[in-house]
C-alpha positions in Angstrom: 17.8 16.0 -5.8 14.3 14.6 -5.2 10.8 15.6 -6.8 8.5 16.0 -3.8 4.8 16.2 -4.1 2.7 18.3 -1.5 -1.1 17.5 -1.4 -2.7 20.4 0.4 -6.0 22.4 0.4 -8.1 25.1 2.1 -7.4 25.7 5.6 -4.3 23.9 5.7 -2.0 25.1 8.3 0.0 28.2 7.1 3.3 27.3 8.2 3.2 23.8 7.9 2.2 24.2 4.1 4.5 27.1 3.3 7.9 26.3 5.4 8.5 22.9 4.2 7.5 24.1 0.4 10.2 26.8 0.9 12.7 24.9 2.5 12.9 21.8 0.2 12.7 24.3 -2.7 15.8 26.0 -1.1 17.5 22.7 -0.6 17.5 22.2 -4.4 14.5 19.6 -4.4 11.6 20.1 -7.1 8.4 20.5 -5.4 4.7 20.4 -6.9 2.0 21.6 -4.4 -1.6 20.5 -5.7 -5.0 20.3 -4.4 -8.0 18.6 -5.9 -10.2 20.5 -8.2 -7.9 23.3 -8.6 -5.1 24.1 -11.0 -1.7 25.4 -11.1 -2.0 29.1 -10.6 -5.2 29.0 -8.3 -5.1 29.5 -4.4 -6.1 28.0 -1.5 -6.6 29.5 1.7 -4.7 29.1 4.9 -5.0 29.2 8.6 -2.5 29.7 11.3 -2.6 28.0 14.5 -1.0 28.8 17.6 -0.5 27.8 20.8 -1.5 30.5 23.3 -1.9 28.3 26.9 -5.3 27.3 26.0 -6.5 23.6 26.1 -5.9 23.8 22.3 -4.7 25.7 19.6 -6.1 28.9 18.5 -6.9 29.3 14.8 -6.5 32.6 12.8 -6.8 33.1 8.8 -3.4 32.8 7.1 -2.1 33.9 3.8 -3.2 32.8 0.3 -0.9 30.0 -0.9 -0.7 29.9 -4.7 -0.6 26.2 -6.3 2.2 25.5 -8.8 0.8 22.5 -10.3 -2.5 20.8 -11.2 -3.9 17.9 -9.1 -5.3 16.3 -12.3 -2.1 16.5 -13.8 0.1 14.5 -11.3 1.5 11.2 -11.7 2.6 9.7 -8.3 5.1 7.6 -10.3 7.1 10.8 -11.0 8.0 11.7 -7.5 10.2 10.2 -4.9 8.8 11.9 -1.9 5.3 13.0 -0.2 4.5 15.9 2.3 1.1 15.8 3.8 0.9 18.8 5.9 -2.0 19.4 8.7 -4.6 21.8 9.7 -8.2 21.4 8.6 -7.7 20.3 5.0 -7.0 16.7 5.8 -10.5 16.4 7.3 -11.9 16.7 3.9 -8.9 15.7 1.7 -9.0 12.0 3.2 -12.8 12.0 1.2 -11.4 11.9 -2.1 -10.2 8.6 -3.6 -7.4 9.9 -5.6 -5.6 11.4 -2.7 -6.0 8.2 -0.9 -4.6 6.1 -3.8 -1.8 8.3 -4.2 -0.8 8.0 -0.6 -1.4 4.2 -1.1 1.4 4.4 -4.0 3.8 5.9 -2.0 3.7 3.7 0.8 3.4 0.6 -1.2 6.6 1.4 -3.1 8.3 2.7 -0.1 8.9 6.3 -1.3 9.6 8.6 1.7 6.1 10.3 3.4 6.5 12.9 5.8 3.3 14.0 7.6 2.7 16.8 10.3 -0.2 17.6 12.7 -3.5 16.5 11.2 -1.9 15.3 8.0 -1.7 12.0 9.5 -5.6 11.7 9.3 -4.8 11.2 5.7 -2.3 8.3 6.6 -5.2 6.5 8.6 -7.5 6.9 5.9 -5.5 5.4 3.4 -4.7 2.3 5.9 -0.8 2.6 5.7 0.0 3.1 9.3 -0.8 -0.2 10.9 2.2 -1.3 13.1 3.9 1.7 12.5 5.5 4.4 14.9 3.2 7.5 14.7 3.0 10.8 16.0 0.5 13.7 15.0 -1.3 16.5 16.9 -2.3 14.7 20.2 -6.1 15.1 19.5 -5.5 12.9 16.6 -4.3 10.0 19.0 -7.7 7.9 19.2 -7.8 8.0 15.3 -4.1 6.6 15.1 -4.7 3.9 17.8 -8.0 2.8 15.7 -6.1 2.8 12.7 -3.3 0.2 14.2 -0.6 2.7 14.7 1.7 2.5 17.7 1.5 5.9 19.0 4.4 7.9 20.1 3.8 11.0 22.2 6.6 13.4 21.3 7.2 17.1 22.4 5.7 19.7 19.7 9.1 19.9 18.5 9.8 16.4 18.0 9.7 14.0 15.2 9.9 10.1 14.4 10.8 7.9 11.6 9.5 4.6 11.0 10.8 3.1 7.9 10.1 5.5 5.2 7.5 7.3 7.2 8.2 10.6 9.2 5.4 12.1 11.3 5.3 14.9 13.9 2.7 16.5 16.1 3.0 20.2 14.7 4.9 22.9 13.0 7.3 23.7 15.9 8.7 20.0 14.6 9.8 21.6 11.2 13.6 21.4 11.7 13.4 17.6 13.1 11.0 16.5 10.5 12.3 18.1 7.6 15.9 16.8 8.5 14.7 13.0 9.0 12.4 13.3 5.7 15.2 14.7 3.8 17.6 12.0 5.0 15.3 9.4 3.2 15.2 11.4 -0.1 
């Protein structure tokens, strides 16, 4: 089984954080969920994004998620896969130099990376999607194109793999995305 790193943060999308965390653990993988400036045992606030017929998703306060590892203690060499959930956390996580360095490590070493919804904003900031087929939440399309990605429009429950990179537009894609990610692990 693989050891997977999840980089997360306050106001991550609740389902995109918790469901893969629990599913990967249930499959027997070791999973460390970390957040910059936080330690194991600290919690992050999550938000729930839903599709209720409006022009974009709605947002509600989610659960508190307890981190099980400390960001300052991780070594990307110790992990075989990286998972980047969406929500609002990627907006500020992409400003953290160590987060970008970790993402670049996984990409440069052809280790599997899964990213959903707004999570690909981290991939864009790390400069690792040029020429890659990428999906994300539709509002991220301009940023993905500016980063040189080949945009793939998918239904909300679809996912796409390009090499060792798996991306999807939103949490309804968990079954497809996790199936593709685990196949790479």
